[in-house]
C-alpha positions as CSV (number, residue, x, y, z in Angstrom):
1,M,-10.7,15.9,-52.6
2,S,-12.1,16.1,-49.1
3,L,-10.4,14.9,-45.9
4,A,-12.7,11.9,-45.9
5,D,-11.6,11.0,-49.5
6,W,-7.9,11.3,-48.5
7,I,-8.5,9.0,-45.5
8,V,-10.3,6.4,-47.6
9,L,-7.6,6.6,-50.3
10,G,-4.6,6.3,-47.8
11,T,-6.2,3.6,-45.7
12,T,-7.1,1.4,-48.7
13,L,-3.6,1.7,-50.3
14,F,-1.8,1.1,-47.0
15,A,-4.0,-1.9,-46.1
16,I,-3.4,-3.5,-49.5
17,V,0.4,-3.2,-49.2
18,I,0.4,-4.5,-45.6
19,Y,-2.0,-7.4,-46.5
20,G,0.1,-8.5,-49.4
21,V,3.4,-8.5,-47.5
22,W,1.8,-10.3,-44.5
23,K,0.1,-13.0,-46.6
24,S,3.2,-13.7,-48.7
25,G,5.4,-14.5,-45.7
26,S,9.1,-14.8,-46.2
27,N,10.7,-15.9,-49.5
28,K,13.5,-18.4,-49.0
29,N,14.2,-19.4,-52.6
30,I,13.6,-18.4,-56.2
31,D,10.6,-20.7,-56.5
32,Q,8.8,-19.0,-53.7
33,F,9.7,-15.5,-54.9
34,L,8.8,-16.0,-58.6
35,M,6.2,-18.8,-58.5
36,G,4.6,-18.6,-55.0
37,N,5.5,-22.3,-54.6
38,R,2.9,-23.1,-57.3
39,S,0.3,-23.5,-54.6
40,L,-2.6,-21.1,-55.4
41,P,-6.2,-22.2,-56.0
42,W,-8.1,-21.4,-59.3
43,Y,-10.0,-18.3,-58.0
44,H,-6.6,-16.8,-57.0
45,V,-5.3,-17.6,-60.4
46,G,-8.3,-16.2,-62.2
47,L,-8.5,-12.9,-60.3
48,S,-4.7,-12.5,-60.6
49,V,-4.8,-13.0,-64.4
50,M,-7.7,-10.5,-64.6
51,A,-5.9,-8.0,-62.4
52,T,-2.7,-8.2,-64.4
53,Q,-4.6,-7.3,-67.6
54,A,-7.0,-4.9,-65.9
55,S,-4.5,-2.1,-65.1
56,A,-5.3,1.5,-64.1
57,I,-5.5,2.1,-67.8
58,T,-8.6,0.0,-68.0
59,F,-10.5,2.0,-65.3
60,L,-9.0,5.4,-66.2
61,S,-8.9,5.3,-70.0
62,A,-11.7,2.9,-71.0
63,P,-14.5,5.2,-69.9
64,G,-12.7,8.1,-71.7
65,Q,-12.4,5.9,-74.8
66,A,-16.2,5.2,-74.7
67,Y,-16.9,8.9,-74.1
68,S,-15.0,10.0,-77.2
69,D,-15.3,6.9,-79.5
70,G,-18.3,4.8,-78.2
71,M,-18.6,1.2,-77.3
72,R,-16.8,-0.4,-80.3
73,F,-13.6,-1.1,-78.3
74,V,-15.4,-4.0,-76.6
75,Q,-14.9,-5.9,-79.9
76,F,-11.2,-6.0,-79.1
77,Y,-12.0,-8.8,-76.6
78,F,-14.1,-11.0,-78.8
79,G,-11.2,-13.4,-79.5
80,L,-10.5,-13.8,-75.8
81,P,-12.7,-16.9,-75.0
82,L,-11.3,-18.8,-78.0
83,A,-7.8,-18.0,-76.9
84,M,-8.5,-19.3,-73.4
85,I,-9.7,-22.6,-74.8
86,V,-6.6,-23.0,-76.9
87,L,-4.4,-22.2,-73.9
88,C,-6.1,-24.6,-71.7
89,I,-5.7,-27.5,-74.2
90,T,-2.1,-26.8,-75.3
91,F,0.0,-24.3,-73.3
92,V,-1.0,-24.9,-69.7
93,P,-0.4,-28.7,-69.5
94,I,3.0,-28.4,-71.3
95,F,4.2,-25.5,-69.1
96,H,3.1,-27.4,-65.9
97,R,4.6,-30.7,-67.0
98,L,8.0,-29.1,-67.7
99,K,8.0,-27.2,-64.3
100,V,9.3,-24.1,-66.1
101,Y,9.7,-20.7,-64.4
102,T,9.2,-18.8,-67.7
103,A,7.6,-19.6,-71.0
104,Y,10.9,-19.1,-72.8
105,E,12.7,-22.0,-71.1
106,F,10.5,-24.3,-73.2
107,L,11.9,-22.8,-76.4
108,E,15.5,-23.8,-75.6
109,Q,14.4,-27.3,-75.0
110,R,12.5,-27.3,-78.3
111,F,14.9,-25.2,-80.4
112,D,18.1,-23.6,-79.1
113,L,19.5,-20.9,-76.8
114,K,19.5,-18.1,-79.3
115,T,15.7,-18.6,-80.0
116,R,15.0,-18.6,-76.3
117,A,17.1,-15.5,-75.8
118,F,15.6,-13.6,-78.7
119,T,12.0,-14.2,-77.7
120,A,12.8,-13.3,-74.1
121,F,14.4,-10.1,-75.3
122,L,11.3,-9.2,-77.3
123,F,9.2,-9.8,-74.2
124,L,11.5,-7.6,-72.0
125,V,11.3,-4.8,-74.5
126,Q,7.5,-4.9,-74.9
127,R,6.6,-5.5,-71.3
128,G,9.1,-2.9,-70.1
129,L,7.6,-0.2,-72.3
130,S,4.0,-1.2,-71.5
131,T,4.6,-1.3,-67.8
132,G,5.9,2.3,-68.0
133,V,2.5,3.3,-69.4
134,T,0.6,1.5,-66.6
135,I,2.7,3.4,-64.0
136,Y,1.9,6.7,-65.7
137,A,-1.9,6.1,-65.5
138,P,-2.3,6.6,-61.8
139,S,0.2,9.4,-61.7
140,I,-2.3,11.3,-63.8
141,I,-4.7,11.1,-60.9
142,L,-2.4,12.5,-58.3
143,S,-1.2,15.2,-60.6
144,T,-4.8,16.2,-61.3
145,I,-5.8,16.2,-57.7
146,L,-2.7,18.0,-56.4
147,N,-2.2,20.1,-59.6
148,I,1.5,19.2,-59.8
149,N,3.6,17.8,-62.6
150,T,3.2,14.1,-63.3
151,T,7.0,13.6,-62.9
152,Y,6.7,13.7,-59.1
153,T,3.6,11.5,-58.9
154,T,5.1,8.9,-61.3
155,L,8.2,8.6,-59.1
156,F,5.9,8.1,-56.0
157,I,3.7,5.4,-57.6
158,G,6.6,3.6,-59.1
159,G,8.5,3.5,-55.8
160,L,5.5,2.2,-53.9
161,V,5.0,-0.8,-56.3
162,I,8.7,-1.6,-56.4
163,F,8.7,-1.8,-52.5
164,Y,6.1,-4.5,-52.1
165,T,7.0,-6.4,-55.2
166,V,10.6,-6.7,-54.1
167,Y,9.7,-7.7,-50.6
168,G,6.7,-10.0,-51.2
169,G,7.4,-11.5,-54.6
170,S,4.8,-13.5,-56.6
171,K,2.6,-14.4,-53.6
172,A,2.3,-10.8,-52.5
173,V,1.2,-9.9,-56.0
174,S,-1.4,-12.6,-56.2
175,Y,-2.9,-12.0,-52.7
176,T,-3.1,-8.3,-53.2
177,Q,-4.7,-8.7,-56.7
178,M,-7.5,-10.9,-55.3
179,L,-8.4,-8.2,-52.8
180,Q,-7.9,-5.5,-55.4
181,M,-10.3,-7.0,-57.9
182,S,-13.0,-7.4,-55.2
183,I,-12.8,-3.7,-54.3
184,I,-12.7,-2.7,-58.0
185,F,-15.8,-4.6,-58.9
186,S,-17.7,-3.1,-56.0
187,G,-16.5,0.4,-56.7
188,M,-17.2,0.4,-60.5
189,F,-20.7,-1.0,-59.9
190,L,-21.4,1.9,-57.5
191,A,-20.0,4.4,-60.0
192,G,-22.4,3.2,-62.7
193,I,-25.4,3.5,-60.4
194,L,-24.4,7.0,-59.3
195,V,-24.0,8.2,-62.9
196,V,-27.6,7.3,-63.7
197,S,-28.8,8.9,-60.5
198,L,-27.1,12.2,-61.5
199,L,-29.1,12.5,-64.7
200,P,-31.8,15.2,-64.8
201,A,-35.3,14.3,-63.6
202,G,-37.3,12.6,-66.3
203,V,-34.1,11.3,-68.0
204,G,-33.7,7.6,-67.2
205,F,-31.2,4.9,-68.1
206,G,-33.0,4.1,-71.4
207,H,-33.1,7.7,-72.4
208,A,-29.4,8.1,-71.8
209,L,-28.5,5.1,-73.9
210,K,-30.8,6.1,-76.8
211,M,-29.5,9.6,-76.8
212,A,-25.9,8.4,-76.7
213,G,-26.7,6.0,-79.6
214,K,-28.0,8.8,-81.7
215,L,-24.6,10.5,-81.3
216,G,-22.7,7.4,-82.3
217,R,-21.7,6.1,-78.8
218,M,-23.6,2.8,-78.8
219,N,-21.7,1.3,-81.7
220,V,-21.1,-2.1,-80.1
221,I,-21.0,-4.3,-83.2
222,D,-19.6,-3.5,-86.6
223,W,-19.8,-6.4,-89.1
224,K,-18.1,-4.6,-91.9
225,F,-14.8,-6.1,-92.9
226,D,-12.2,-3.4,-93.2
227,P,-8.5,-4.0,-92.5
228,G,-8.0,-0.2,-91.8
229,N,-10.7,-0.2,-89.1
230,R,-9.3,-0.8,-85.7
231,Y,-12.4,-2.2,-84.0
232,N,-14.9,-4.4,-85.8
233,V,-16.1,-8.0,-85.2
234,W,-13.4,-9.4,-87.6
235,S,-10.4,-7.5,-86.2
236,G,-11.6,-8.6,-82.7
237,L,-12.2,-12.2,-83.5
238,I,-9.1,-12.8,-85.7
239,G,-6.6,-10.1,-84.7
240,G,-7.8,-10.1,-81.1
241,F,-7.6,-13.9,-80.9
242,F,-3.9,-13.8,-82.0
243,L,-3.1,-11.0,-79.6
244,Q,-4.9,-12.6,-76.6
245,L,-3.4,-16.0,-77.4
246,S,0.1,-14.5,-77.5
247,Y,-0.5,-12.3,-74.5
248,F,-1.8,-15.0,-72.2
249,G,0.3,-17.8,-73.7
250,T,3.7,-16.3,-74.2
251,D,3.8,-13.1,-72.1
252,Q,5.5,-14.0,-68.8
253,S,3.4,-11.4,-66.9
254,Q,0.4,-13.7,-67.6
255,V,2.2,-17.1,-67.8
256,G,3.7,-16.4,-64.4
257,R,0.2,-15.8,-63.0
258,Y,-1.3,-19.2,-64.0
259,L,1.9,-21.1,-63.3
260,T,1.3,-20.3,-59.6
261,G,-1.7,-22.6,-59.8
262,S,-1.5,-25.7,-57.7
263,S,-2.3,-28.0,-60.6
264,V,-3.2,-28.0,-64.3
265,G,-6.9,-28.1,-63.5
266,Q,-6.6,-25.1,-61.2
267,S,-4.7,-23.1,-63.8
268,R,-7.3,-24.0,-66.5
269,L,-10.2,-23.0,-64.3
270,G,-8.6,-19.7,-63.6
271,L,-8.2,-19.0,-67.3
272,I,-11.7,-20.1,-68.1
273,M,-13.0,-17.7,-65.4
274,N,-11.1,-14.9,-67.1
275,G,-12.5,-15.8,-70.5
276,L,-16.1,-15.8,-69.2
277,I,-15.9,-12.6,-67.1
278,K,-13.6,-10.3,-69.1
279,I,-16.0,-9.3,-71.9
280,P,-18.9,-8.5,-69.6
281,M,-16.6,-6.6,-67.3
282,Q,-15.1,-4.5,-70.1
283,F,-18.6,-3.9,-71.6
284,L,-19.8,-2.5,-68.3
285,I,-16.7,-0.3,-67.9
286,L,-17.2,1.2,-71.4
287,L,-20.9,1.6,-70.6
288,I,-20.0,3.8,-67.6
289,G,-18.1,6.0,-70.1
290,V,-21.2,6.2,-72.3
291,L,-23.3,7.2,-69.3
292,V,-20.8,9.8,-68.4
293,F,-21.1,11.1,-72.0
294,A,-24.9,11.2,-71.5
295,F,-24.5,13.1,-68.2
296,Y,-22.3,15.7,-69.9
297,Q,-25.0,16.4,-72.5
298,F,-27.0,18.0,-69.6
299,T,-24.2,19.3,-67.5
300,K,-21.5,21.5,-69.1
301,P,-18.2,19.5,-69.4
302,P,-14.9,21.3,-69.3
303,M,-13.8,22.5,-72.8
304,F,-10.6,20.5,-72.1
305,F,-10.5,17.8,-69.3
306,N,-6.7,18.0,-68.6
307,Q,-6.7,20.8,-66.0
308,Y,-2.9,20.9,-66.0
309,E,-2.8,21.9,-69.6
310,V,-5.6,24.4,-69.1
311,N,-3.8,26.0,-66.2
312,K,-0.7,26.4,-68.4
313,I,-2.5,28.3,-71.2
314,E,-4.5,30.4,-68.7
315,K,-1.2,31.7,-67.4
316,S,0.2,32.4,-70.9
317,A,-0.2,35.2,-73.4
318,Y,-2.9,33.1,-75.1
319,A,-5.2,33.4,-72.1
320,P,-7.6,36.0,-73.6
321,Q,-8.0,33.9,-76.7
322,Y,-8.6,30.8,-74.7
323,N,-11.1,32.5,-72.4
324,Y,-13.0,33.8,-75.5
325,L,-13.2,30.3,-76.9
326,D,-14.4,29.1,-73.5
327,R,-17.3,31.6,-73.6
328,Q,-18.2,30.5,-77.1
329,Y,-18.1,26.9,-75.9
330,T,-20.5,27.6,-73.1
331,Q,-22.9,29.2,-75.5
332,A,-22.6,26.3,-77.9
333,F,-23.2,23.9,-75.0
334,E,-26.4,25.7,-74.0
335,Q,-27.7,25.3,-77.5
336,K,-26.7,21.6,-77.6
337,K,-28.4,21.1,-74.2
338,A,-31.6,22.5,-75.6
339,K,-31.4,20.2,-78.6
340,T,-30.7,17.2,-76.3
341,N,-33.9,18.0,-74.2
342,E,-35.8,18.2,-77.5
343,L,-34.5,14.7,-78.4
344,I,-35.6,13.3,-75.0
345,K,-39.1,14.7,-75.6
346,A,-39.1,13.2,-79.0
347,F,-38.3,9.8,-77.6
348,D,-41.3,10.0,-75.2
349,S,-43.6,11.0,-78.1
350,K,-42.5,7.9,-80.1
351,D,-42.9,10.0,-83.2
352,Q,-40.1,8.8,-85.5
353,A,-40.2,11.9,-87.7
354,Q,-39.9,14.1,-84.7
355,I,-37.0,11.9,-83.4
356,D,-35.2,12.2,-86.7
357,R,-35.5,16.0,-86.8
358,A,-34.3,16.3,-83.2
359,Q,-31.4,13.9,-83.8
360,D,-30.2,15.9,-86.9
361,A,-30.5,19.2,-84.9
362,L,-28.5,17.7,-82.0
363,K,-25.7,16.5,-84.4
364,V,-25.3,20.0,-85.9
365,A,-25.0,21.5,-82.4
366,D,-22.5,18.8,-81.4
367,V,-20.4,19.5,-84.4
368,Q,-20.3,23.2,-83.4
369,S,-19.1,22.3,-79.9
370,R,-16.4,20.0,-81.2
371,I,-15.1,22.7,-83.6
372,I,-14.7,25.2,-80.8
373,R,-13.0,22.6,-78.6
374,Q,-10.5,21.7,-81.4
375,Q,-9.7,25.4,-81.8
376,A,-8.8,25.5,-78.1
377,I,-6.6,22.4,-78.5
378,D,-4.8,24.1,-81.4
379,L,-4.3,27.1,-79.3
380,M,-2.7,25.0,-76.5
381,K,-0.3,23.5,-79.0
382,Q,0.7,27.0,-80.2
383,N,1.4,27.9,-76.6
384,S,3.5,24.8,-76.0
385,N,4.9,22.3,-78.5
386,G,4.8,19.6,-75.8
387,A,1.1,20.2,-74.9
388,D,-0.9,16.9,-74.7
389,G,-3.9,17.4,-77.0
390,N,-5.6,14.1,-76.0
391,D,-7.6,14.4,-72.8
392,T,-9.6,11.1,-72.9
393,N,-7.5,9.8,-69.9
394,Y,-8.9,12.6,-67.8
395,V,-12.6,12.3,-68.6
396,F,-13.7,9.8,-66.0
397,L,-11.3,11.2,-63.4
398,T,-12.8,14.7,-63.8
399,F,-16.3,13.3,-63.4
400,V,-15.4,11.3,-60.3
401,T,-13.7,14.2,-58.5
402,Q,-16.3,16.8,-59.3
403,Y,-19.6,15.0,-59.0
404,L,-19.4,11.9,-56.8
405,P,-20.1,12.0,-53.0
406,K,-17.3,12.4,-50.5
407,G,-15.7,9.1,-49.5
408,L,-16.7,7.4,-52.7
409,I,-14.3,9.7,-54.6
410,G,-11.5,8.4,-52.5
411,L,-12.6,4.8,-53.0
412,L,-12.7,5.2,-56.8
413,V,-9.4,6.9,-57.0
414,A,-8.0,4.1,-54.8
415,I,-9.5,1.6,-57.3
416,I,-7.5,3.1,-60.1
417,F,-4.4,3.0,-57.9
418,L,-5.0,-0.6,-57.0
419,A,-5.5,-1.7,-60.6
420,S,-2.2,0.0,-61.5
421,M,-0.3,-1.5,-58.5
422,G,-1.6,-5.0,-59.4
423,S,-0.7,-5.0,-63.1
424,T,2.6,-3.2,-62.5
425,A,3.6,-5.6,-59.7
426,S,2.8,-8.6,-62.0
427,A,4.8,-7.1,-64.8
428,L,7.8,-6.3,-62.6
429,N,7.7,-9.9,-61.2
430,S,7.6,-11.3,-64.8
431,L,10.4,-9.0,-66.0
432,A,12.6,-10.1,-63.1
433,S,11.8,-13.8,-63.6
434,T,12.7,-13.6,-67.3
435,S,15.9,-11.6,-66.7
436,V,17.1,-14.0,-64.0
437,V,15.9,-17.4,-65.4
438,D,16.4,-16.8,-69.1
439,I,19.5,-14.6,-69.0
440,Y,21.4,-14.5,-65.7
441,K,20.8,-18.1,-64.6
442,R,21.2,-19.6,-68.1
443,I,24.0,-17.5,-69.6
444,I,25.8,-15.4,-67.0
445,N,25.9,-17.5,-63.8
446,P,24.4,-21.0,-64.2
447,D,25.9,-22.6,-61.1
448,A,25.0,-20.0,-58.4
449,S,23.1,-20.8,-55.1
450,D,19.4,-20.4,-54.5
451,K,20.1,-17.5,-52.2
452,N,22.1,-15.8,-55.0
453,Y,19.3,-16.2,-57.5
454,L,16.8,-14.8,-54.9
455,N,18.9,-11.7,-54.3
456,V,19.5,-11.2,-58.1
457,S,15.7,-11.5,-58.6
458,R,15.1,-8.7,-56.1
459,L,17.8,-6.6,-57.8
460,A,16.3,-7.3,-61.2
461,T,12.9,-6.2,-59.9
462,I,14.4,-2.9,-58.7
463,F,16.2,-2.4,-62.0
464,W,13.1,-3.0,-64.1
465,G,11.1,-0.8,-61.8
466,L,13.5,2.1,-62.5
467,V,13.4,1.4,-66.2
468,C,9.6,1.4,-66.2
469,I,9.5,4.6,-64.2
470,G,11.8,6.2,-66.9
471,M,9.4,5.0,-69.6
472,A,6.5,6.4,-67.6
473,L,8.0,9.9,-67.6
474,Y,7.6,9.9,-71.4
475,A,4.1,8.3,-71.6
476,S,2.3,11.6,-71.8
477,R,3.2,11.8,-75.4
478,I,1.4,8.7,-76.6
479,G,-2.3,9.6,-76.5
480,N,-5.0,7.3,-75.1
481,L,-3.2,4.9,-72.8
482,L,-5.6,1.9,-73.4
483,E,-4.9,1.9,-77.1
484,A,-1.2,2.6,-76.6
485,V,-0.6,-0.5,-74.5
486,N,-2.3,-2.8,-77.0
487,Q,-0.6,-1.1,-79.9
488,L,2.8,-1.7,-78.3
489,G,1.9,-5.3,-77.7
490,S,0.8,-5.8,-81.3
491,Y,4.2,-5.0,-82.6
492,I,5.7,-8.0,-80.8
493,Y,3.1,-10.5,-79.7
494,G,2.5,-12.0,-83.2
495,T,6.1,-12.8,-83.7
496,I,6.5,-14.5,-80.3
497,L,3.2,-16.4,-80.8
498,G,4.4,-17.7,-84.2
499,V,7.6,-19.1,-82.6
500,F,5.5,-20.9,-80.0
501,I,3.1,-22.3,-82.6
502,V,6.0,-23.7,-84.6
503,A,7.4,-25.1,-81.4
504,F,4.1,-26.9,-80.4
505,Y,2.9,-28.1,-83.8
506,L,5.6,-28.2,-86.4
507,K,8.0,-30.6,-84.9
508,K,10.3,-30.9,-88.0
509,I,11.3,-27.2,-88.0
510,K,14.6,-26.5,-86.3
511,G,16.0,-23.6,-84.3
512,N,18.0,-21.8,-87.0
513,A,15.0,-21.6,-89.3
514,V,12.6,-20.3,-86.7
515,F,15.2,-17.8,-85.3
516,I,15.8,-16.2,-88.7
517,A,12.0,-16.2,-89.5
518,A,11.4,-14.4,-86.2
519,V,14.0,-11.7,-86.9
520,I,12.7,-11.2,-90.5
521,T,9.0,-11.1,-89.3
522,E,9.7,-8.6,-86.5
523,T,11.4,-6.3,-89.0
524,V,8.4,-6.5,-91.4
525,I,5.9,-5.9,-88.6
526,C,7.8,-2.8,-87.4
527,I,7.7,-1.4,-91.0
528,L,4.0,-2.1,-91.4
529,G,3.3,-0.5,-88.0
530,Y,5.5,2.5,-88.7
531,F,3.7,3.3,-92.0
532,D,0.3,2.4,-90.4
533,A,-0.4,0.0,-93.3
534,V,-3.2,-1.9,-91.4
535,A,-5.1,-1.5,-88.2
536,Y,-2.8,-2.6,-85.3
537,L,-4.8,-5.6,-84.2
538,W,-4.1,-7.3,-87.6
539,L,-0.3,-7.1,-86.9
540,N,-0.7,-9.9,-84.4
541,A,-2.2,-12.3,-87.0
542,I,0.3,-11.2,-89.7
543,G,3.3,-11.7,-87.4
544,C,2.2,-15.1,-86.3
545,I,1.5,-16.4,-89.8
546,L,4.7,-14.9,-91.3
547,V,6.9,-16.7,-88.7
548,I,5.2,-20.0,-89.5
549,I,5.5,-19.6,-93.3
550,I,9.1,-18.3,-93.4
551,A,10.3,-20.9,-90.9
552,Y,8.7,-23.6,-93.0
553,L,10.3,-22.4,-96.2
554,L,13.7,-21.8,-94.6
555,N,13.8,-25.2,-92.8
556,G,14.8,-27.1,-95.8
557,L,17.4,-24.6,-97.0
558,I,19.3,-24.0,-93.8
559,P,21.7,-26.7,-92.6
560,Q,21.5,-27.6,-88.9
561,K,22.6,-30.5,-86.8
562,S,19.9,-33.0,-86.0
563,Q,18.2,-32.1,-82.7
564,D,16.0,-34.4,-80.6
565,V,12.7,-33.0,-79.5
566,N,12.1,-33.2,-75.8
567,P,10.1,-36.4,-75.3
568,G,8.0,-34.7,-72.7
569,L,6.5,-32.4,-75.3
């Protein structure tokens, strides 16, 4: 990056941290630190909810996902609006009425302590692992720019987020997230315009989309029902609905965001805003990835986008073989580029037979390029067993750093940092609140002072920050980060959602039955996931339904003392 880019990057990051700390003021008690005094308006809530979900992974990996697999990932979000409606009707008013700090407090009032503790434990495991992945995402950027190992950049990013989360608490997180999302929307819009402007003369936006569609990248809708297919309308509407309902309704990183709303109405408006904007936003981010794919049909892409891995093999005994493959890849690209230009001319001719012939020729040339690239990846793995053969996380970053104007590169890199900082800070805040409220305050030290709980909350934030940094150091082994985060969540969210559904709607089922049902279900889900029995989105629906059925069947068989349901429910 140029000096101008470094100035833009440094100034943006510094300003965000200072702004968040300044706006948050001092935290005198646990309610201020964890809930921001429950005083924020709906637009704060909405942008904070969006920023928590839209981590660096969204802006780093989503374009790479579209580059390699097309637009079909957008179907993942089709269940989101329905989930927001259910949340607004059921979850939000109950949580606000009970004045809870965490979602899991409600479960003890409804069931018992062990059910509350188990669901809180599941959340801590899932969110701790996922947050490590979100910390790793921006460390890829620094490691690529500075050409150093991601270990050092991971430690830097993690330390920066821990600092302002510990100091500012929930308010600092919410205020910085509002500013972050404003900058993010502006920057991504500019990136989309610039990608189109970089296409060759005579190749417009429509040409780019048509050509990408002929190579399978405009696969937005898939109506075919297939449990083994990760992304289709049905997995998105059904599996995605259960995942989003659990994520926004039972994951403290999100519950903590909308509990900061000043009223039930403000929290509801914030969630509705998220439901209306999220799908178009994700569609446009994926579309940028498709446009980058179109750009690289006319401009030679790297044979492998992760420059760190390329540098390793170029310094090894396999360098001559790799360089030979690179020369072959260049020749194959020139042939593919010629076929791409023929397809563009065919589009202009509007001759369907000519279009079909050009499309078939381009597909053959594309297959040849992919074969050579795969040979290069295999060679990298021969050179190093730990080599990361998935480079989708580096596609958009490579494009940004090589082709965008000076200054804008720094802004877009800052955007990815900001997204990571926002989602990571929310996660650390939620991990701290769950650890303190559901474990320390409830089990270990229930009669401590507010000052003690505030100090323990800060220590818990530091502890979970260090845990997440540790997880981030291993994140390079899990492939595309966007899929990895959602896959991790799918192992746990269905079980937690099932417990909450029973709590809300099946009033006769008691704590012992739902606790055992949750343990059995989580075991079954882990087995199904380990053997890849179904696409991971379906694990959310299966987990939720299993908890409900097993708890219902066990309730009449397991003796338990009569327990009054909280009349406020």
